C-alpha positions as CSV (number, residue, x, y, z in Angstrom):
1,M,-136.1,-182.4,59.3
2,F,-132.7,-183.5,60.6
3,S,-130.1,-181.2,62.0
4,K,-127.0,-180.6,59.8
5,A,-125.0,-182.8,62.2
6,C,-127.4,-185.6,61.8
7,E,-127.3,-185.3,58.0
8,Y,-123.5,-185.4,58.1
9,G,-123.7,-188.4,60.5
10,I,-125.9,-190.4,58.1
11,R,-123.6,-189.5,55.2
12,A,-120.5,-190.4,57.1
13,S,-122.0,-193.8,58.3
14,I,-123.0,-194.6,54.6
15,H,-119.4,-193.7,53.5
16,L,-117.9,-195.8,56.2
17,A,-120.2,-198.8,55.5
18,R,-119.2,-198.7,51.8
19,L,-115.6,-198.8,52.7
20,S,-116.0,-201.3,55.6
21,E,-117.6,-203.8,53.1
22,R,-114.3,-203.9,51.4
23,G,-112.3,-204.1,54.6
24,E,-111.1,-200.6,54.4
25,R,-111.0,-197.7,57.0
26,S,-111.1,-194.0,56.5
27,S,-109.3,-191.2,58.1
28,L,-111.1,-188.2,59.6
29,K,-109.9,-186.0,56.7
30,E,-111.1,-188.6,54.1
31,V,-114.6,-188.8,55.8
32,A,-114.9,-185.0,55.8
33,T,-113.9,-184.8,52.2
34,A,-116.3,-187.6,51.2
35,I,-119.3,-186.0,52.9
36,D,-118.5,-182.3,52.2
37,S,-118.2,-181.4,55.9
38,P,-115.7,-179.2,57.8
39,V,-113.0,-181.5,59.4
40,A,-113.6,-180.1,63.0
41,F,-117.4,-180.6,62.7
42,T,-116.9,-184.1,61.2
43,A,-114.6,-185.0,64.2
44,K,-117.4,-184.2,66.7
45,I,-120.0,-186.1,64.6
46,L,-117.7,-189.2,64.4
47,Q,-117.1,-188.9,68.2
48,L,-120.8,-189.1,68.8
49,L,-121.2,-192.1,66.5
50,A,-118.3,-193.9,68.1
51,R,-119.6,-193.2,71.6
52,D,-122.9,-194.9,70.8
53,G,-121.1,-197.9,69.2
54,I,-122.2,-197.2,65.7
55,I,-118.7,-196.8,64.3
56,Q,-115.2,-197.7,65.6
57,S,-112.2,-195.7,65.7
58,V,-109.0,-197.8,65.3
59,K,-105.7,-196.2,66.4
60,G,-102.3,-196.8,64.8
61,P,-100.7,-196.5,61.4
62,T,-103.4,-198.6,59.7
63,G,-106.1,-197.1,61.8
64,G,-109.1,-194.9,60.9
65,Y,-112.8,-195.1,61.2
66,E,-114.9,-198.2,60.2
67,I,-118.1,-200.1,60.9
68,P,-117.3,-203.8,61.7
69,K,-118.5,-206.0,58.9
70,D,-120.6,-208.1,61.2
71,K,-122.4,-204.9,62.3
72,L,-123.2,-203.4,58.9
73,S,-126.6,-205.0,58.6
74,Q,-127.4,-204.0,62.3
75,V,-126.8,-200.3,62.0
76,H,-130.1,-198.7,61.2
77,L,-130.6,-195.0,60.3
78,S,-132.7,-194.7,63.5
79,D,-129.5,-195.5,65.5
80,I,-127.7,-192.6,63.9
81,V,-130.6,-190.2,64.3
82,K,-130.9,-191.1,68.0
83,A,-127.1,-190.7,68.6
84,I,-127.0,-187.2,67.1
85,D,-130.5,-185.7,67.3
86,G,-132.2,-187.8,69.9
87,D,-135.9,-188.6,69.3
88,K,-137.2,-185.0,68.7
89,V,-137.8,-185.8,65.0
90,Y,-140.6,-188.2,66.2
91,R,-142.1,-185.7,68.6
92,G,-142.0,-182.2,67.1
93,C,-145.0,-180.2,66.0
94,A,-145.2,-179.3,62.4
95,L,-145.8,-175.6,63.3
96,G,-143.2,-175.5,66.1
97,L,-145.9,-175.2,68.9
98,K,-144.7,-176.2,72.3
99,H,-148.0,-177.6,73.6
100,C,-149.3,-179.4,70.5
101,N,-150.5,-182.9,71.4
102,E,-153.4,-185.4,70.8
103,K,-155.8,-183.6,73.2
104,K,-154.9,-180.1,71.9
105,P,-153.7,-180.5,68.3
106,C,-152.4,-177.8,66.0
107,P,-154.1,-177.7,62.6
108,M,-151.6,-180.0,61.0
109,H,-151.1,-182.4,64.0
110,F,-152.7,-185.5,62.7
111,Q,-151.4,-185.3,59.1
112,F,-147.9,-184.6,60.5
113,K,-148.2,-187.5,63.0
114,T,-148.8,-189.9,60.0
115,I,-145.6,-188.5,58.3
116,R,-143.5,-188.8,61.5
117,D,-144.8,-192.4,62.0
118,E,-143.8,-193.3,58.4
119,L,-140.5,-191.6,58.8
120,K,-139.8,-193.5,62.1
121,E,-140.7,-196.8,60.3
122,M,-138.4,-196.0,57.4
123,L,-135.5,-195.1,59.7
124,Q,-135.9,-198.3,61.9
125,S,-136.1,-200.5,58.8
126,T,-133.3,-199.1,56.7
127,T,-129.6,-200.1,57.4
128,V,-126.4,-198.2,56.3
129,Q,-125.6,-201.4,54.5
130,D,-128.9,-201.1,52.4
131,L,-127.8,-197.5,51.4
132,A,-124.2,-198.5,50.8
133,N,-125.5,-201.2,48.4
134,E,-127.4,-198.5,46.4
135,L,-124.1,-196.6,46.0
136,H,-122.4,-199.7,44.8
137,Q,-125.2,-200.3,42.3
138,G,-125.0,-196.7,41.0
139,L,-128.6,-196.0,42.2
140,A,-127.6,-193.3,44.6
141,F,-124.7,-190.9,45.3
142,L,-123.3,-189.1,48.4
143,K,-121.6,-186.3,46.5
144,R,-122.3,-184.4,43.3
């Protein structure tokens, strides 16, 4: 459903949210290790997230990546998806047809539209802070 870059972007944002709640930052290598992603690929993903203002890169000896505490409850999963994958996840045809639409639907169009709409609602209503809290409570994990 999401590109590999988007999956890593969501994981990285959750990881950074968890640390940012404690006032900590993470280096590029630490993020890559935490989300099981190659360092160079992680760097590109973090660059996209920083460009869209989702995370911050702080320079210097105590620098690293973070999400400002006051932004934790404002960063929604939809922001991350948009920064990395755009809005194609909300528009694509279940069968990959280029001209599938309301007037000329594929056999799965209306069922898949319902799923896409529910996904959009979930992504727009879920924050990285919500998911970081699940990690703190031991209800979820990022790495096996």
